[in-house]
N, C-alpha and C positions, 0 to 999 in steps of 0.2 A: 481574511475570511474565517469565520468560526464555523466549525462543523463537528459532528459527533463520531467521526470515523475511528480514530485510534483510541479516543477516550472522550467522555462527555465534555463539551466545550473546547475540544482540541482546535488548534488554529494553524493556518498557513498564511504566509505573507507574500503578496505579489508586488514586486518593484517594477512597474511598467517601463520606465525610462531605461533602466538597466537590463530589463528582460530577465530578472532573477526571480526564481520561485524558491522561497524558504518553506520547505514542505513539512516541517515538524517531523514527527515520527512516522512519516509515510514516504513512499517512493525510494526506499532503500535499495542499494545494490547488494547488500549483504543479509538483510533480514526479510523474511516472508511477511506478507500482510498480517497484522496483529489486531484483529477486532477486539474491542474492549470487553472486559468482564462486566456483566454476565453474558457475553457472546452476542453482541449486536452486529451480526453480519450485514443486515440491510443498511445500517448506518454507515458501515465501512464502504459498501458499494456506492451509496449516495455521495460519500465524501470523494471517492474516485471520480464520480460524475462531475462534482463541483470543481475538482482540480483539473479536469481534462482540458478546458479551453486555455488555461494558463500553461499547462505542460506543453501544449501544442505550440505556444509562442515563446517558451522559455529558451534563452541562450544558455542559462546555467540553472541547475537545480542543486539545492543544499538540503540534504536530508538530516534528520536528527542523529541517525546512525548510518555509517557507511561513508562513502566518498562523495565529494562534490563532483558533479558531472555535467556534461552537455547533452545528456540523453533522457531528459524528463519524460518525453512522450513514450520512449521505449520502455522506461521503467514502469510507467503507468500501464502500458500494454502488458508487460510481464506480470504485474499484480493482478490485472483482470483475468489473464489467461490462467494463472495459478488458481484463483478462486473458481473460475468457470470449470476447470478440469476437475477439481475436487467436488464441486456440486454435481457435475454431470456424471462422473465415473467413480468418484471416491478416491481417486489416485492423482498424483502429479509427479513428474520427474524434474521439477524446477531445480536448477543447480544450487540455489540458495539453501536447499535442505541440508547440504553437506556442512554448512557453517555451524559453529557451536550454538547449542540451544534450540536449533530450528527443528530437530526431529520431534521434540516435545510440542512445539507450536503446530507442526504438521499434524500430529496425532490429535491435538486438540481441535483443529478445524475439521478433521474427519469425523470426530465424535459429534461436533456441533451440526454438521451437515446431515448426519444420520438422524439427528433429533428434529430436523425441520419438518 
């Protein structure tokens, strides 16, 4: 499935027989959601919507960054919660913020949300 979440033309692959979701650069357990430059947050949210039915059925999720897991739906929920918190309050205590490079991405999303 092609979507514009992380980058224009970004893709994910669903292997139904194996129930494996190859999520590309989304659904990471170590990285925060990273909307593409120049800041298309609506496209990222739409991509999460597109991934949701597959994440709900997935036995395995393979992100582009992070670890392979069995928790695709939980990762999708964490991404939505993070975005919703920043949009609603301007803040988030998502634990992935502590990982290298994520403070800059967090600050970037805060600036983006303030500009909406």
